[in-house]
C-alpha positions in Angstrom: 22.3 100.9 219.9 21.0 104.5 220.1 22.6 106.6 217.3 23.0 110.3 216.6 23.6 112.1 213.3 25.6 115.4 213.7 23.4 117.1 211.1 20.3 116.7 213.2 20.3 119.1 216.2 17.3 117.4 217.7 19.0 114.0 217.8 22.2 115.6 219.2 20.1 117.0 222.1 18.7 113.6 222.8 22.2 112.2 223.7 23.1 115.0 226.2 23.3 114.1 229.8 23.2 117.2 231.9 21.3 118.9 234.7 19.3 120.8 232.2 17.6 117.5 231.2 16.6 116.8 234.8 14.9 120.2 234.9 13.2 119.4 231.6 11.9 116.1 233.0 10.5 117.8 236.0 8.7 120.4 233.8 7.4 117.5 231.6 6.0 115.5 234.5 2.5 117.1 234.7 2.0 116.4 230.9 3.3 112.8 231.2 1.0 112.1 234.2 -2.0 113.6 232.4 -1.2 111.4 229.3 -0.8 108.3 231.5 -4.2 108.9 233.2 -5.8 109.4 229.8 -4.6 106.1 228.3 -5.2 104.2 231.6 -8.9 105.3 231.4 -9.2 103.2 228.2 -8.8 100.0 230.1 -9.7 100.8 233.6 -13.4 100.4 233.5 -14.8 97.5 235.5 -11.5 96.4 237.0 -11.4 94.5 240.3 -9.0 92.4 242.3 -7.1 89.6 240.4 -7.0 86.0 241.5 -3.6 84.5 242.3 -1.9 82.0 244.5 -2.1 82.5 248.2 -4.1 81.5 251.4 -7.5 80.3 250.4 -9.8 77.3 250.0 -10.2 77.1 246.3 -7.8 75.3 244.0 -6.1 77.7 241.5 -3.3 75.9 239.6 -0.4 73.5 239.8 3.1 74.9 239.4 6.5 73.4 239.2 8.3 72.8 242.5 11.2 75.3 243.0 14.6 74.2 244.3 14.9 75.2 247.9 11.2 74.9 248.8 10.1 72.6 251.7 9.4 69.1 250.4 6.0 69.1 252.3 4.7 71.6 249.6 4.9 68.9 246.9 1.6 67.5 245.7 2.8 63.9 245.3 -0.4 62.6 243.7 -0.1 65.1 240.8 3.7 64.7 240.6 3.3 60.9 240.2 1.7 61.5 236.7 5.0 62.5 235.1 8.7 63.1 235.9 8.2 66.6 237.4 7.4 67.7 240.9 4.4 70.0 241.4 3.0 72.3 244.1 -0.7 72.8 244.5 -1.6 76.5 244.8 -4.9 78.0 246.1 -6.7 81.1 245.1 -6.0 84.4 246.9 -8.1 87.4 246.0 -6.0 89.9 248.0 -3.7 92.6 246.7 -0.2 91.7 245.7 2.8 93.7 244.5 3.8 94.7 241.0 7.3 96.1 240.8 7.8 98.7 237.9 11.2 99.6 236.5 11.3 102.5 234.0 14.8 102.9 232.4 16.0 106.5 232.9 19.6 106.0 231.6 21.1 108.4 229.1 20.2 106.3 226.1 16.5 106.8 226.8 16.7 110.5 226.0 17.1 109.6 222.3 14.5 110.9 219.9 14.8 110.9 216.1 12.7 112.9 213.7 10.7 109.7 213.1 9.4 109.5 216.7 6.5 111.1 218.5 8.5 111.5 221.7 11.7 110.4 223.3 12.1 106.8 224.6 12.2 108.2 228.2 8.9 110.0 227.9 7.2 107.0 226.4 8.7 104.8 229.1 7.5 107.0 231.9 4.0 107.4 230.4 3.6 103.6 230.1 4.9 103.0 233.6 2.6 105.6 235.1 -0.4 104.2 233.1 0.3 100.6 234.3 0.5 101.9 237.9 -2.8 103.7 237.6 -4.5 100.6 236.2 -3.1 98.3 238.9 -3.9 100.6 241.8 -7.4 101.1 240.6 -7.6 97.3 240.5 -6.6 97.1 244.1 -3.0 96.2 243.7 0.2 97.7 245.1 2.9 99.2 243.0 6.6 99.8 243.9 9.8 100.9 242.2 12.9 98.8 243.0 15.4 100.8 245.1 13.3 104.0 244.9 9.7 103.6 246.2 8.1 101.1 248.6 5.0 99.3 247.3 1.8 101.4 247.7 -1.8 101.1 246.8 -2.4 104.8 247.3 -4.8 106.5 244.8 -2.3 109.2 244.2 0.3 106.7 243.2 1.3 108.7 240.1 2.2 111.7 242.2 4.3 109.5 244.5 6.1 108.0 241.5 6.7 111.3 239.9 8.1 112.9 243.1 10.3 109.9 243.7 11.7 110.1 240.2 12.2 113.8 240.0 14.0 114.0 243.3 16.1 110.9 242.7 19.7 112.2 242.5 21.2 108.8 241.9 22.4 108.1 238.3 20.3 105.0 237.6 21.5 102.3 235.3 19.4 100.8 232.5 18.5 97.7 234.4 16.8 97.4 237.9 19.0 96.9 240.9 19.2 93.4 242.4 16.5 92.8 244.9 14.3 89.9 246.1 10.7 90.1 245.0 8.3 87.6 246.6 7.3 84.6 244.6 3.8 86.1 244.3 5.0 89.4 242.9 5.1 90.5 239.3 7.9 92.6 237.7 7.6 94.9 234.7 10.9 96.1 233.3 10.5 98.9 230.6 13.8 99.7 228.9 15.5 99.9 225.6 17.4 96.7 226.6 20.5 97.7 224.7 22.6 96.5 227.6 25.2 93.8 226.9 23.7 90.3 226.9 25.7 89.1 229.9 24.2 91.9 232.0 20.7 91.0 230.9 21.2 87.3 231.8 22.4 88.4 235.2 19.4 90.6 235.7 16.9 87.8 234.7 18.7 85.3 237.0 18.5 87.6 240.0 14.9 88.8 239.6 13.5 85.3 238.9 15.4 83.5 241.7 12.3 83.7 244.0 9.9 82.4 241.3 8.4 85.9 240.6 6.8 86.3 237.2 7.9 89.1 234.9 7.2 91.1 231.8 9.8 93.0 229.7 9.1 95.8 227.3 11.7 97.0 224.9 11.1 100.7 224.0 12.9 101.7 220.7 13.0 104.7 218.5 12.0 103.9 214.9 15.5 105.0 213.8 16.9 102.2 215.9 14.8 99.8 213.9 15.0 101.1 210.4 18.5 102.6 210.4 17.5 105.5 208.1 21.0 106.9 207.7 23.1 107.5 204.6 26.2 109.3 203.6 28.8 110.5 206.1 27.4 110.1 209.6 28.9 110.2 213.1 27.3 107.9 215.5 27.6 108.8 219.2 27.1 106.3 222.0 25.2 108.3 224.6 26.5 106.5 227.7 30.2 107.2 227.3 31.5 104.6 224.9 32.7 107.1 222.3 31.7 107.7 218.7 32.4 106.2 215.3 32.1 107.8 211.8 30.7 106.0 208.8 31.7 107.2 205.4 28.7 105.6 203.8 26.2 104.8 206.5 23.8 103.0 204.2 26.3 100.1 203.8 26.1 99.3 207.5 22.3 98.8 207.4 22.3 95.0 206.8 24.9 94.2 209.4 23.1 96.5 211.9 19.8 94.8 211.4 21.4 91.4 211.9 23.0 92.4 215.2 19.7 93.8 216.5 18.0 90.6 215.6 20.6 88.5 217.3 20.4 90.7 220.4 16.6 90.3 220.6 16.9 86.6 220.0 19.1 86.4 223.1 16.6 88.3 225.2 13.7 86.2 224.0 15.6 83.0 224.8 16.0 84.2 228.4 12.4 85.3 228.8 11.1 82.2 227.2 13.1 80.0 229.5 11.6 81.8 232.6 8.1 82.0 231.2 8.4 85.9 231.1 6.8 88.0 228.4 8.9 90.1 225.9 7.2 92.9 224.0 8.8 95.3 221.5 7.3 98.8 221.2 8.3 101.6 218.9 7.8 105.3 219.9 6.1 106.0 216.6 3.2 103.8 217.8 0.7 104.8 220.4 1.2 104.3 224.1 -2.3 103.0 224.4 -1.4 100.1 222.1 1.4 99.1 224.5 -0.8 99.5 227.6 -3.4 97.1 226.1 -0.7 94.6 225.4 0.6 94.7 228.9 -3.0 94.6 230.3 -3.4 91.3 228.4 -0.3 89.8 230.0 -0.4 91.0 233.6 -2.0 88.5 235.9 -2.1 85.8 233.3 -0.7 82.4 234.4 2.9 81.8 233.2 3.3 79.5 230.2 3.3 75.9 231.3 1.1 76.5 234.4 -1.5 73.9 234.9 -4.7 75.8 235.6 -7.8 74.3 237.2 -10.6 73.1 235.0 -12.7 76.2 235.8 -12.4 78.9 233.2 -9.8 81.5 234.1 -9.8 84.8 232.2 -6.1 84.7 231.3 -4.6 88.1 230.7 -7.3 90.3 232.1 -6.0 92.6 234.8 -8.8 92.5 237.3 -10.7 89.8 235.5 -12.5 87.2 237.7 -12.2 83.6 236.8 
Protein backbone atom coordinates (compact mmCIF):
# COMPACT_ATOMS: atom_id res chain seq x y z
CA UNK A 1 0.00 0.00 0.00
CA UNK A 2 2.95 2.34 0.53
CA UNK A 3 3.27 4.72 -2.43
CA UNK A 4 5.96 6.98 -3.82
CA UNK A 5 5.71 9.99 -6.12
CA UNK A 6 8.74 10.58 -8.35
CA UNK A 7 8.62 14.33 -7.86
CA UNK A 8 9.16 14.08 -4.13
CA UNK A 9 12.78 13.13 -3.37
CA UNK A 10 12.01 12.55 0.29
CA UNK A 11 9.39 9.92 -0.54
CA UNK A 12 11.72 8.26 -3.06
CA UNK A 13 14.34 7.91 -0.33
CA UNK A 14 11.74 6.25 1.91
CA UNK A 15 11.44 3.30 -0.49
CA UNK A 16 15.16 2.55 -0.81
CA UNK A 17 16.44 -0.68 0.69
CA UNK A 18 20.20 -0.49 1.03
CA UNK A 19 23.00 -0.76 3.54
CA UNK A 20 22.98 3.00 3.96
CA UNK A 21 19.57 2.72 5.62
CA UNK A 22 20.95 0.28 8.17
CA UNK A 23 23.66 2.78 9.08
CA UNK A 24 21.06 5.52 9.33
CA UNK A 25 18.98 3.38 11.69
CA UNK A 26 22.01 2.74 13.90
CA UNK A 27 22.71 6.48 14.04
CA UNK A 28 19.06 7.19 14.89
CA UNK A 29 18.85 4.65 17.73
CA UNK A 30 20.00 6.98 20.56
CA UNK A 31 17.36 9.53 19.53
CA UNK A 32 14.64 6.87 19.27
CA UNK A 33 15.51 5.41 22.68
CA UNK A 34 15.47 8.87 24.26
CA UNK A 35 12.06 9.58 22.74
CA UNK A 36 10.75 6.20 23.90
CA UNK A 37 11.88 6.85 27.47
CA UNK A 38 10.29 10.29 27.39
CA UNK A 39 6.84 9.08 26.36
CA UNK A 40 7.06 6.00 28.63
CA UNK A 41 7.53 8.36 31.57
CA UNK A 42 4.03 9.75 30.94
CA UNK A 43 2.39 6.49 32.02
CA UNK A 44 5.00 4.77 34.12
CA UNK A 45 4.31 6.41 37.49
CA UNK A 46 2.85 4.05 40.08
CA UNK A 47 3.07 0.87 38.02
CA UNK A 48 3.40 -2.52 39.71
CA UNK A 49 2.87 -6.17 38.84
CA UNK A 50 -0.28 -7.15 36.96
CA UNK A 51 -2.71 -9.83 38.01
CA UNK A 52 -3.24 -12.75 35.65
CA UNK A 53 -3.93 -16.46 35.55
CA UNK A 54 -1.46 -18.77 37.25
CA UNK A 55 -0.69 -20.64 40.48
CA UNK A 56 -2.54 -19.00 43.35
CA UNK A 57 -5.36 -19.25 45.84
CA UNK A 58 -7.70 -16.47 44.67
CA UNK A 59 -10.22 -16.86 41.85
CA UNK A 60 -9.50 -14.61 38.85
CA UNK A 61 -11.81 -15.51 35.98
CA UNK A 62 -13.44 -18.26 33.94
CA UNK A 63 -12.24 -18.73 30.39
CA UNK A 64 -13.35 -20.98 27.56
CA UNK A 65 -11.88 -24.49 27.48
CA UNK A 66 -9.34 -24.88 24.68
CA UNK A 67 -9.22 -27.93 22.44
CA UNK A 68 -6.37 -30.22 23.49
CA UNK A 69 -6.41 -29.27 27.19
CA UNK A 70 -6.79 -32.03 29.80
CA UNK A 71 -10.45 -32.64 30.65
CA UNK A 72 -9.63 -32.41 34.37
CA UNK A 73 -9.20 -28.63 33.94
CA UNK A 74 -12.90 -28.16 33.11
CA UNK A 75 -15.02 -26.55 35.83
CA UNK A 76 -18.12 -28.69 35.38
CA UNK A 77 -20.30 -26.70 37.77
CA UNK A 78 -19.78 -23.47 35.79
CA UNK A 79 -19.98 -25.31 32.45
CA UNK A 80 -23.37 -26.76 33.36
CA UNK A 81 -24.94 -23.29 33.16
CA UNK A 82 -24.74 -23.12 29.35
CA UNK A 83 -23.52 -25.06 26.33
CA UNK A 84 -19.82 -24.06 26.67
CA UNK A 85 -17.00 -25.60 28.67
CA UNK A 86 -15.09 -23.34 31.06
CA UNK A 87 -11.79 -23.49 32.94
CA UNK A 88 -11.43 -21.82 36.34
CA UNK A 89 -8.30 -19.65 36.54
CA UNK A 90 -6.59 -18.39 39.68
CA UNK A 91 -4.67 -15.15 40.21
CA UNK A 92 -0.95 -15.04 39.75
CA UNK A 93 0.87 -11.84 40.59
CA UNK A 94 4.19 -12.92 39.10
CA UNK A 95 5.92 -11.59 36.00
CA UNK A 96 4.90 -12.97 32.63
CA UNK A 97 6.17 -12.47 29.10
CA UNK A 98 5.09 -9.95 26.51
CA UNK A 99 6.43 -10.59 23.01
CA UNK A 100 6.96 -7.43 20.94
CA UNK A 101 7.26 -7.47 17.15
CA UNK A 102 8.27 -4.25 15.38
CA UNK A 103 7.97 -4.49 11.59
CA UNK A 104 11.29 -3.51 9.95
CA UNK A 105 10.46 -4.51 6.38
CA UNK A 106 11.21 -2.09 3.47
CA UNK A 107 7.68 -0.65 3.38
CA UNK A 108 8.21 0.76 6.89
CA UNK A 109 10.82 3.23 5.62
CA UNK A 110 8.08 5.22 3.88
CA UNK A 111 7.61 8.83 4.96
CA UNK A 112 5.54 11.39 3.08
CA UNK A 113 5.68 15.15 3.50
CA UNK A 114 2.56 14.85 5.69
CA UNK A 115 4.26 12.76 8.38
CA UNK A 116 6.37 13.66 11.40
CA UNK A 117 8.65 10.65 10.93
CA UNK A 118 8.88 7.39 9.00
CA UNK A 119 6.68 4.45 9.88
CA UNK A 120 9.80 2.54 10.98
CA UNK A 121 10.91 5.22 13.43
CA UNK A 122 7.43 5.47 14.95
CA UNK A 123 7.17 1.69 15.14
CA UNK A 124 10.47 1.38 17.02
CA UNK A 125 9.73 4.27 19.39
CA UNK A 126 6.42 2.69 20.37
CA UNK A 127 7.93 -0.79 20.78
CA UNK A 128 10.73 0.63 22.96
CA UNK A 129 8.28 2.66 25.05
CA UNK A 130 6.01 -0.34 25.61
CA UNK A 131 9.04 -2.40 26.67
CA UNK A 132 10.12 0.30 29.12
CA UNK A 133 6.68 0.49 30.71
CA UNK A 134 6.37 -3.28 31.00
CA UNK A 135 9.81 -3.87 32.50
CA UNK A 136 9.25 -1.10 35.02
CA UNK A 137 6.03 -2.93 35.93
CA UNK A 138 7.99 -6.11 36.61
CA UNK A 139 7.28 -7.93 33.35
CA UNK A 140 9.57 -9.64 30.85
CA UNK A 141 9.86 -8.58 27.22
CA UNK A 142 11.13 -10.56 24.25
CA UNK A 143 11.39 -10.23 20.46
CA UNK A 144 10.36 -13.36 18.50
CA UNK A 145 13.35 -14.92 16.78
CA UNK A 146 15.71 -12.19 17.96
CA UNK A 147 15.82 -11.63 21.73
CA UNK A 148 14.94 -13.93 24.61
CA UNK A 149 12.53 -12.53 27.21
CA UNK A 150 14.22 -10.30 29.76
CA UNK A 151 13.19 -8.16 32.68
CA UNK A 152 16.47 -6.23 32.66
CA UNK A 153 16.28 -2.52 33.43
CA UNK A 154 18.43 -1.82 30.38
CA UNK A 155 15.95 -3.59 28.12
CA UNK A 156 15.98 -0.75 25.57
CA UNK A 157 19.73 -1.06 25.07
CA UNK A 158 19.35 -4.82 24.64
CA UNK A 159 16.56 -4.37 22.09
CA UNK A 160 18.45 -1.70 20.15
CA UNK A 161 21.62 -3.80 20.00
CA UNK A 162 19.69 -6.85 18.86
CA UNK A 163 17.96 -4.89 16.09
CA UNK A 164 21.02 -2.98 14.86
CA UNK A 165 23.16 -6.13 14.68
CA UNK A 166 20.44 -8.27 13.10
CA UNK A 167 21.66 -9.07 9.58
CA UNK A 168 18.58 -11.12 8.69
CA UNK A 169 16.13 -9.52 6.28
CA UNK A 170 13.03 -9.61 8.43
CA UNK A 171 9.55 -9.95 6.91
CA UNK A 172 6.65 -7.74 7.89
CA UNK A 173 5.09 -10.32 10.18
CA UNK A 174 6.63 -12.19 13.13
CA UNK A 175 8.02 -15.69 12.61
CA UNK A 176 6.02 -18.69 13.71
CA UNK A 177 6.69 -19.50 17.35
CA UNK A 178 4.78 -20.93 20.30
CA UNK A 179 4.08 -18.35 23.03
CA UNK A 180 2.70 -19.70 26.28
CA UNK A 181 -1.00 -19.38 26.95
CA UNK A 182 -0.21 -16.76 29.62
CA UNK A 183 1.85 -14.59 27.27
CA UNK A 184 0.72 -11.47 25.46
CA UNK A 185 1.82 -10.52 21.95
CA UNK A 186 2.08 -7.01 20.52
CA UNK A 187 2.53 -6.81 16.73
CA UNK A 188 3.30 -3.32 15.38
CA UNK A 189 3.31 -3.22 11.57
CA UNK A 190 1.77 -1.45 8.62
CA UNK A 191 -0.17 -4.69 8.01
CA UNK A 192 -0.19 -4.27 4.25
CA UNK A 193 0.62 -7.98 3.87
CA UNK A 194 -1.85 -10.10 1.85
CA UNK A 195 -4.85 -11.20 3.87
CA UNK A 196 -4.02 -14.95 3.64
CA UNK A 197 -0.61 -14.25 5.24
CA UNK A 198 -2.28 -12.31 8.05
CA UNK A 199 -4.77 -15.11 8.71
CA UNK A 200 -1.90 -17.61 8.87
CA UNK A 201 -0.03 -15.42 11.37
CA UNK A 202 -3.07 -15.00 13.63
CA UNK A 203 -3.75 -18.73 13.52
CA UNK A 204 -0.18 -19.63 14.49
CA UNK A 205 0.25 -17.08 17.27
CA UNK A 206 -3.12 -17.73 18.89
CA UNK A 207 -2.93 -21.53 18.79
CA UNK A 208 -1.72 -21.73 22.41
CA UNK A 209 -4.40 -19.37 23.67
CA UNK A 210 -2.05 -16.37 24.04
CA UNK A 211 -3.74 -12.97 23.94
CA UNK A 212 -2.58 -10.37 21.42
CA UNK A 213 -2.69 -6.76 20.33
CA UNK A 214 -2.15 -5.47 16.79
CA UNK A 215 -1.21 -1.92 15.82
CA UNK A 216 -1.31 -0.72 12.23
CA UNK A 217 1.17 2.11 11.69
CA UNK A 218 0.31 4.14 8.59
CA UNK A 219 1.59 7.28 6.94
CA UNK A 220 -1.17 9.91 6.47
CA UNK A 221 -0.60 9.70 2.70
CA UNK A 222 -1.62 6.04 2.87
CA UNK A 223 -4.89 7.14 4.43
CA UNK A 224 -5.77 10.26 2.45
CA UNK A 225 -4.20 9.47 -0.96
CA UNK A 226 -3.18 13.13 -1.62
CA UNK A 227 -1.97 12.52 -5.18
CA UNK A 228 -3.05 14.10 -8.42
CA UNK A 229 -1.80 14.30 -11.98
CA UNK A 230 0.74 11.91 -13.43
CA UNK A 231 2.27 9.86 -10.61
CA UNK A 232 4.42 6.75 -10.56
CA UNK A 233 3.69 4.52 -7.58
CA UNK A 234 6.50 2.19 -6.53
CA UNK A 235 5.94 -0.90 -4.38
CA UNK A 236 8.90 -0.84 -1.98
CA UNK A 237 9.21 -4.61 -1.54
CA UNK A 238 9.92 -5.59 -5.12
CA UNK A 239 6.47 -5.85 -6.72
CA UNK A 240 7.28 -3.22 -9.35
CA UNK A 241 5.64 0.09 -10.16
CA UNK A 242 2.58 1.51 -11.87
CA UNK A 243 1.95 4.95 -13.38
CA UNK A 244 -1.32 6.84 -13.06
CA UNK A 245 -2.14 9.46 -15.66
CA UNK A 246 -4.64 11.13 -13.32
CA UNK A 247 -3.96 9.81 -9.85
CA UNK A 248 -6.91 11.65 -8.31
CA UNK A 249 -9.31 9.34 -10.17
CA UNK A 250 -7.93 6.37 -8.19
CA UNK A 251 -8.73 7.83 -4.77
CA UNK A 252 -12.21 6.35 -4.27
CA UNK A 253 -11.19 2.83 -5.30
CA UNK A 254 -8.04 3.03 -3.19
CA UNK A 255 -9.99 4.04 -0.09
CA UNK A 256 -12.47 1.20 -0.67
CA UNK A 257 -9.68 -1.38 -0.89
CA UNK A 258 -8.02 -0.06 2.27
CA UNK A 259 -11.36 -0.29 4.11
CA UNK A 260 -11.87 -3.87 2.90
CA UNK A 261 -8.36 -4.87 3.96
CA UNK A 262 -8.87 -3.44 7.44
CA UNK A 263 -12.26 -5.09 7.76
CA UNK A 264 -10.58 -8.44 7.08
CA UNK A 265 -7.97 -7.76 9.78
CA UNK A 266 -10.60 -6.69 12.27
CA UNK A 267 -12.67 -9.80 11.55
CA UNK A 268 -9.67 -11.97 12.47
CA UNK A 269 -8.77 -10.04 15.62
CA UNK A 270 -12.37 -9.89 16.79
CA UNK A 271 -12.69 -13.64 16.35
CA UNK A 272 -9.66 -14.19 18.60
CA UNK A 273 -10.49 -11.47 21.12
CA UNK A 274 -7.35 -9.54 20.10
CA UNK A 275 -7.27 -5.75 19.88
CA UNK A 276 -6.70 -3.83 16.64
CA UNK A 277 -5.55 -0.19 16.67
CA UNK A 278 -4.83 2.13 13.74
CA UNK A 279 -2.21 4.82 14.27
CA UNK A 280 -1.10 7.56 11.85
CA UNK A 281 2.41 8.98 11.98
CA UNK A 282 1.08 12.54 12.00
CA UNK A 283 -0.33 11.80 15.46
CA UNK A 284 1.79 11.63 18.62
CA UNK A 285 3.50 8.46 19.81
CA UNK A 286 2.24 9.20 23.32
CA UNK A 287 -1.33 8.85 22.09
CA UNK A 288 -0.63 5.34 20.85
CA UNK A 289 1.26 4.32 23.99
CA UNK A 290 -1.70 5.36 26.13
CA UNK A 291 -4.04 3.31 23.94
CA UNK A 292 -1.84 0.23 24.28
CA UNK A 293 -1.46 0.88 28.00
CA UNK A 294 -5.24 0.67 28.29
CA UNK A 295 -5.36 -2.70 26.52
CA UNK A 296 -2.35 -4.60 27.87
CA UNK A 297 -3.33 -6.79 30.77
CA UNK A 298 -7.06 -6.33 30.24
CA UNK A 299 -9.12 -9.54 30.14
CA UNK A 300 -10.02 -10.67 26.62
CA UNK A 301 -13.56 -9.90 25.40
CA UNK A 302 -15.92 -12.59 26.67
CA UNK A 303 -13.83 -13.46 29.73
CA UNK A 304 -15.99 -13.94 32.81
CA UNK A 305 -14.20 -12.04 35.55
CA UNK A 306 -14.79 -12.52 39.26
CA UNK A 307 -17.22 -10.29 41.08
CA UNK A 308 -14.41 -8.29 42.67
CA UNK A 309 -13.58 -5.16 40.69
CA UNK A 310 -10.67 -5.62 38.29
CA UNK A 311 -9.10 -2.50 36.83
CA UNK A 312 -9.33 -3.58 33.22
CA UNK A 313 -6.78 -2.08 30.91
CA UNK A 314 -4.33 -0.72 33.47
CA UNK A 315 -0.82 -2.02 33.04
CA UNK A 316 0.28 -2.59 36.59
CA UNK A 317 -3.17 -1.90 38.05
CA UNK A 318 -4.22 -3.95 41.06
CA UNK A 319 -7.71 -5.35 41.16
